[in-house]
N, C-alpha and C positions, 0 to 999 in steps of 0.2 A: 504494500500500500504506500501511497505517497503521504508525506507528513512535512509540515513546515516547522523546523526546529530552531529554537534559540540555542545557538552554540557558543556565542560570545556576545556580551553586552555591547549595545550600540553598533552592531554589525548586522547586515541583512540576514533575515532568517534563511536557513539552508533547507532546500527541498531534498529530502532523503527518501530512499526506498527502504521501508521497514517491513518486517514480518507482521501480518495481522495478529493482534494479541490473542493469546490462548485463554479460553474461558475456564475458570476454576469453579468449584462447587457452588458458590453463591454469587458469582459474577454475572454481569450482563454485557454483551457486546452490542454496540450501536453502530449502524451505518450512518455517518454524519450526513444529514440533509442540509442543514443550515447552521452557521456558526457566526455569532457576532464578534466584534472586536471591541473590547472594553478599554476604557482609559487606563485601568490597572494593568492590562497587558502591555500597554505602552510604557508605563512606569517600570515594570519589571524589565522590559527590553532595554530601557535606559540604564538599568542597574541601580535604581533608587534604593538606598540602604534599607529602608523599612521593608520593602517588598522582597529584597534579596534575603533579609533576615527571616521573613515569613516563609519563603521558599525553603530555606535551610531548616527552620524549626519543624516544618511539616514533612520533612524527609525528601524534598526535591533537590535536584542538583542539575547543573548543565552537563550535557545537552538535555533539553526538555521540549516537549511539544506543548506550546502554549494554547490558550483558549478555554474558556469556561462557560460561555453562553451557547449552549448546545441544544439543538433539536435534532433528534435522530430516530431511526427505526430500529427496533429490537430485531437482531438477526440471529442471536444465539443466547440462550440462558443456561446457567449452571443448573445442575440437578436439584438443588434445594430452593430454587427460585419458584415461588408459587403465584405471585401476583401479576406476573408479566408473561407474555408469550410472543413468539416470533410474529412480526407484523405490527405490533403495538408501536404507536408514535409517542415519544416521551421527551420531556425536558429534565435536565438535572439542575436543581437549584444551585446557584453559585456557591453557597455555603452549605455543604453537606455535613451532617452532624458526625458521621463516622463511627458512632458507638451505640447506635440504636437509642439515643437520647437517655443514657443512664448516668452521665456525669453530673456533678453538682449543678452546673450552670443550666444544662438541659432540663433537669428536674425542677428548676426554679423558673422555667420559661424563657431563659436567655440563651437559646441554642446558637445565636449568632456569635457567641464567645465560647463555644464548646471546647473542652480540653483536647478533643480529638478531631477538630475541624478539618475537613478535606475540601480543598478547592482545586478543581482540575486546572492544569497548566502551572501549578505551583508545587504541590506535593505529589501529584500523579500526572501522567501525560494527559493532555487535554484534547480539544476538538479541532485543532488546526491540522486535521488529518482525514483520511477517508473513513477510518474506523476509530472508535474510542472504547476502551475497556472501562467499565464502571465496576470498581472492586466491590466485593461483598459488603464491606462496611458502609458503602454509600448507596448500594442498590435500593435500600429501603426508601430513600429520598426521591427516587425517580417518580415523575408525575405524568400520567397519561394526558395527552392533548386531544381534545375533541376534533372530529373531522371539520373541515372548513376553515381552520385557522391557517393563515399564510405562514409558510415556514420561517420567513425572516422575523415575523412578529412572535412566533413561538420561541425562537432562539433568544430574542431579547427579553422575553418574560422570565427567563431563568436568572437574570441579574439586572439588566438595565431598567426595567419597569419598577421592580421592587426597590432598588436602591435610590432611584430618583425621587 
């Protein structure tokens, strides 16, 4: 698959041929239909210290596939995934709780500062690619999108609409 990768800060993204990610027991593989470009993607590309620190805190490192405003079609689900099936159209919220909402912050309703927060393009590879793997810890946060929603609007709903 083709993926646009951040290899070095402030340098053009590099288009690379990568293997399609393998699906584990609770993972979900999306065929990316639409992906927004967020201002925070630009800040990470610039190497802004706060976002570099967040990337490192969440387990990410260069090179990484950026992009977290994703609308995609489920093309494969792991054996323990029950709520989704192939063909479902979904978005992944920009801030995925990553621990099934069991940390102190999530239990208090503050999942935006979850101890295990996962943001695609920072801690895991994101959607600037043909396919994106949503790991088991984040699959719970995938949201089905009703028919009739424009792909570019759906992608923006995962971050841009909610944060503005």
